[in-house]
N, C-alpha and C positions, 0 to 999 in steps of 0.2 A: 303339567309334566315338565320337567326340566330336560335339557340336552343330555345330561348324564343318565337320567332314567330311560330316555328314548334309546340311547346307545346300548344300555344293558338289555333292553327288550330286543332290539335289532340283532344283538349277538346270538340270541336264542333262536332266531329265525333262519330259514334257508336263505343263502346269500344270492341266489339266482332268480328270485321272485320280483315282480314289478310292484312299484309303490303307486297307490292311488290317493288322490286328495279330492274329496267331495265328488266322487264318482268319475273323475277324470284321471287319466294316466299322468302322474306328476312328472315334470321335466325341469323344475326349478326349485331350488332351496336357497333362501337368502336370510341373512341376519340384519335386523333393523335395530339400531341403537335407540334407546329411549331418549327423549328430548333432554332429560335432566343428566344424561351421561351415566346413570346407574343402571346397568344391565340392558335388557332389550328383549326382543322376541325372534324366534325362528319361524319363518313361513315356508311351507311346502305346498307348491300349487302347480297347476297346469297353466302355462303362459298363454295368453291370447294370441291368436294369429289373425288380427283384424286390422283394418285401416280405419282411422278416425276421420270422419267427414264432418263438414259444417263450418269450419273456420274459413272466413273470408267469403262465405256464400250468403247472399242476401236472403232473408226469410221469404218464403212464398206465401201468398194469400191463400187462406183456407178456401176449399171448393164449396164448403157448407156456408151459404149465405142466408141469413134469415130475412 
């Protein structure tokens, strides 16, 4: 589906409804250029609200010892 096709479909829909992406209420839409500079893709998604952990933390030994 192209952006033009998406816009045409959205014009036919109620304008006050929510957009979901993969079962989650979408809150972000971004355009990613293709590496070769010809075109790209649009992503609609629910942004993560998480913290990434693990950087700078020494690995712990497993409790399962054989």
